C-alpha positions as CSV (number, residue, x, y, z in Angstrom):
1,M,-57.2,-29.7,-77.2
2,D,-54.7,-29.0,-80.0
3,S,-52.0,-31.7,-80.3
4,Y,-49.0,-32.4,-82.5
5,Q,-49.5,-35.5,-84.6
6,P,-46.6,-37.9,-84.0
7,T,-44.9,-39.9,-86.8
8,E,-42.2,-42.5,-86.5
9,R,-39.6,-39.9,-85.8
10,S,-41.4,-38.1,-83.0
11,K,-43.5,-40.9,-81.4
12,V,-42.3,-41.9,-78.0
13,K,-41.6,-45.7,-78.1
14,R,-39.9,-46.5,-74.8
15,G,-42.1,-45.6,-71.8
16,N,-44.9,-44.3,-74.0
17,K,-47.3,-44.0,-71.1
18,R,-45.2,-41.0,-70.0
19,A,-45.6,-39.3,-73.4
20,A,-47.7,-36.3,-74.3
21,Y,-48.3,-34.6,-77.6
22,D,-50.8,-31.8,-76.7
23,H,-49.7,-28.2,-77.2
24,Q,-50.3,-27.3,-73.6
25,T,-47.9,-29.8,-72.2
26,V,-45.2,-29.5,-74.9
27,H,-45.3,-25.7,-74.9
28,A,-45.2,-25.4,-71.1
29,I,-42.0,-27.4,-71.0
30,F,-40.3,-25.3,-73.7
31,D,-41.5,-22.1,-71.9
32,A,-40.0,-23.3,-68.6
33,L,-36.6,-24.4,-69.9
34,P,-34.9,-21.6,-72.0
35,L,-31.7,-23.6,-72.5
36,C,-32.1,-25.9,-75.5
37,H,-30.0,-28.2,-77.6
38,V,-30.2,-27.9,-81.4
39,G,-29.3,-31.1,-83.4
40,Y,-28.2,-30.9,-87.0
41,V,-25.9,-32.6,-89.5
42,V,-22.9,-31.2,-91.4
43,D,-21.4,-33.5,-94.1
44,G,-22.7,-36.6,-92.4
45,Q,-21.4,-35.6,-89.0
46,P,-24.1,-34.9,-86.3
47,F,-23.6,-31.9,-84.0
48,V,-25.7,-30.7,-81.0
49,T,-25.3,-27.1,-80.0
50,P,-26.7,-25.6,-76.8
51,T,-28.4,-22.2,-77.1
52,L,-31.2,-20.1,-75.7
53,Q,-34.7,-20.7,-77.1
54,W,-38.1,-19.0,-76.8
55,R,-41.5,-19.7,-78.2
56,R,-44.3,-17.8,-79.9
57,G,-47.4,-19.9,-80.7
58,T,-46.1,-23.0,-82.5
59,R,-42.8,-21.4,-83.5
60,L,-39.5,-21.7,-81.7
61,Y,-36.8,-19.1,-81.9
62,W,-33.1,-19.1,-81.0
63,H,-30.2,-16.8,-81.7
64,G,-26.5,-16.8,-81.9
65,S,-23.4,-15.2,-83.5
66,S,-23.9,-14.8,-87.3
67,A,-20.5,-16.4,-87.6
68,S,-21.3,-19.6,-85.6
69,R,-21.2,-23.0,-87.3
70,M,-24.7,-23.8,-86.1
71,I,-26.2,-20.6,-87.4
72,R,-24.5,-20.8,-90.7
73,T,-25.5,-24.4,-91.2
74,V,-29.2,-24.3,-90.3
75,S,-30.0,-20.9,-91.7
76,G,-30.3,-22.3,-95.2
77,G,-33.5,-24.2,-94.4
78,M,-32.2,-27.3,-92.7
79,S,-34.3,-29.9,-90.9
80,V,-33.3,-29.8,-87.2
81,C,-34.3,-31.3,-83.9
82,V,-34.6,-29.1,-80.8
83,T,-34.7,-30.5,-77.3
84,V,-35.1,-29.3,-73.7
85,S,-34.9,-31.3,-70.5
86,A,-34.9,-30.8,-66.7
87,L,-33.8,-33.1,-63.9
88,D,-36.5,-32.9,-61.2
89,G,-35.3,-35.7,-58.8
90,Y,-33.3,-38.9,-58.3
91,V,-35.6,-41.9,-57.8
92,M,-34.1,-44.2,-55.2
93,A,-35.4,-47.7,-55.5
94,R,-34.9,-51.0,-53.7
95,S,-32.7,-52.5,-56.5
96,P,-30.2,-50.9,-58.9
97,F,-32.4,-51.8,-61.8
98,H,-35.4,-49.7,-60.7
99,H,-33.4,-46.5,-59.8
100,S,-34.5,-43.7,-62.1
101,I,-34.9,-40.0,-62.3
102,N,-37.9,-37.7,-62.4
103,Y,-37.7,-35.3,-65.4
104,R,-39.5,-33.2,-67.9
105,S,-38.4,-33.2,-71.6
106,A,-39.6,-32.1,-74.9
107,M,-38.4,-32.7,-78.5
108,A,-39.5,-30.7,-81.6
109,F,-38.8,-31.2,-85.3
110,G,-39.0,-28.6,-88.0
111,T,-37.1,-26.6,-90.7
112,A,-34.9,-23.8,-89.5
113,E,-35.4,-20.4,-91.2
114,L,-33.2,-17.3,-90.9
115,I,-34.9,-14.0,-90.0
116,D,-33.3,-11.6,-92.5
117,D,-35.3,-8.4,-91.9
118,A,-33.7,-6.2,-89.3
119,D,-36.9,-5.0,-87.8
120,A,-38.3,-8.5,-87.6
121,K,-35.1,-9.7,-86.0
122,D,-35.2,-6.8,-83.4
123,E,-38.8,-7.7,-82.7
124,A,-38.0,-11.3,-82.1
125,L,-35.2,-10.4,-79.7
126,K,-37.6,-8.1,-77.9
127,H,-40.0,-11.0,-77.4
128,M,-37.2,-13.1,-76.0
129,F,-36.5,-10.4,-73.4
130,E,-40.1,-9.9,-72.6
131,H,-40.5,-13.7,-72.1
132,L,-37.5,-14.1,-69.9
133,F,-37.3,-10.7,-68.1
134,P,-40.5,-8.7,-68.5
135,G,-39.7,-5.0,-68.5
136,R,-36.0,-5.3,-69.2
137,W,-36.1,-4.3,-72.9
138,D,-37.3,-0.8,-72.0
139,D,-34.6,-0.4,-69.4
140,V,-31.6,-1.0,-71.6
141,R,-30.4,0.8,-74.7
142,G,-31.5,-0.6,-78.1
143,N,-29.4,-2.7,-80.4
144,T,-27.0,-0.9,-82.7
145,E,-27.0,-1.7,-86.4
146,K,-23.6,-3.4,-85.9
147,E,-24.9,-5.5,-83.1
148,L,-27.9,-6.6,-85.1
149,K,-25.7,-7.5,-88.0
150,A,-23.5,-9.7,-85.7
151,T,-26.6,-11.5,-84.3
152,S,-28.7,-14.0,-86.2
153,V,-32.1,-15.2,-85.2
154,I,-33.5,-18.5,-86.3
155,S,-37.2,-19.4,-86.4
156,M,-38.7,-22.9,-86.7
157,N,-42.3,-23.9,-87.0
158,I,-42.9,-26.9,-84.8
159,D,-44.0,-29.6,-87.3
160,E,-43.9,-32.4,-84.8
161,A,-43.2,-32.5,-81.1
162,S,-43.4,-34.8,-78.1
163,A,-43.0,-34.5,-74.4
164,K,-42.0,-37.1,-71.9
165,I,-42.4,-36.8,-68.2
166,R,-41.7,-39.0,-65.2
167,T,-43.0,-38.1,-61.7
168,G,-43.5,-40.0,-58.4
169,P,-41.8,-42.6,-56.4
170,P,-39.9,-45.7,-57.5
171,V,-41.8,-48.7,-58.9
172,D,-40.2,-51.8,-57.3
173,D,-40.9,-55.5,-57.7
174,D,-43.8,-56.5,-55.4
175,E,-41.7,-58.9,-53.3
176,D,-39.1,-56.2,-52.6
177,Y,-41.6,-54.0,-50.7
178,D,-41.7,-56.8,-48.0
179,D,-38.2,-58.1,-48.1
180,V,-35.7,-55.3,-48.8
181,K,-34.8,-53.1,-45.8
182,C,-33.4,-50.0,-47.4
183,W,-34.7,-46.4,-47.8
184,A,-36.5,-45.7,-51.0
185,G,-38.1,-42.5,-52.3
186,V,-37.2,-39.4,-54.2
187,L,-34.4,-36.9,-53.8
188,P,-35.9,-33.8,-55.3
189,V,-33.6,-31.6,-57.4
190,E,-34.5,-27.9,-57.8
191,Q,-33.0,-25.0,-59.6
192,I,-33.4,-22.0,-57.2
193,P,-32.3,-18.3,-57.7
194,G,-29.4,-16.9,-55.8
195,A,-28.8,-13.4,-54.6
196,P,-28.1,-10.9,-57.4
197,I,-24.5,-9.7,-57.8
198,D,-23.8,-6.1,-58.9
199,D,-21.3,-5.9,-61.8
200,G,-19.2,-3.4,-59.8
201,R,-19.6,-0.5,-62.3
202,L,-23.1,0.7,-61.7
203,L,-23.8,4.4,-61.9
204,D,-24.6,6.1,-58.6
205,G,-28.3,5.7,-57.7
206,V,-28.9,2.6,-59.8
207,G,-30.7,0.0,-57.7
208,F,-32.0,-3.5,-58.3
209,P,-35.1,-3.1,-60.6
210,D,-38.5,-4.2,-59.4
211,Y,-39.2,-6.2,-62.5
212,L,-36.3,-8.6,-61.7
213,K,-37.4,-9.3,-58.1
214,M,-39.1,-12.5,-59.3
215,F,-35.5,-13.8,-59.5
216,L,-34.7,-13.1,-55.8
217,P,-34.4,-16.0,-53.4
218,K,-37.7,-16.8,-51.7
């Protein structure tokens, strides 16, 4: 199984039994969590910017306004850190100390690269749509030259990455299982889709597309 080789900057130190470095685990977390946070430094001041990410192989991509501080800063070939995380549940223990959360998280390091070529940029954006909403790209009009110019796409090869996951019930002190009379367990937290809302200006005869029905409430 292919794995990222951790160094001091990417190796999980606290709770290392929950760490994973294999491609399958790391990539699955990035694929499941489109909203990421990009960490970078400007004149000694750290910044963290949320944006949308997608993956192809061992490369991450994200996009934004060509005028944004994050895009202008990292596009010159800056070393960045990209993270994603999900809260899966509150872990309710028998003491305040052992309360925790169940979660999935991943962290990747690499060098940001600006995609200059217009065709390559358009292709990268198409891949984002096909990853998030398969079939949507062919249902909308294409990008105009002005829109492409106003949008920047950043690519980053994942040089190092780690995942950290917690699952399961609380782990209490042995004596507390016999002595403490309070409820303990997990309060699951789930992100579920809601009913779609028309934008109010649909042309006559336009209905909800089949390719988006995966987002309908179950």
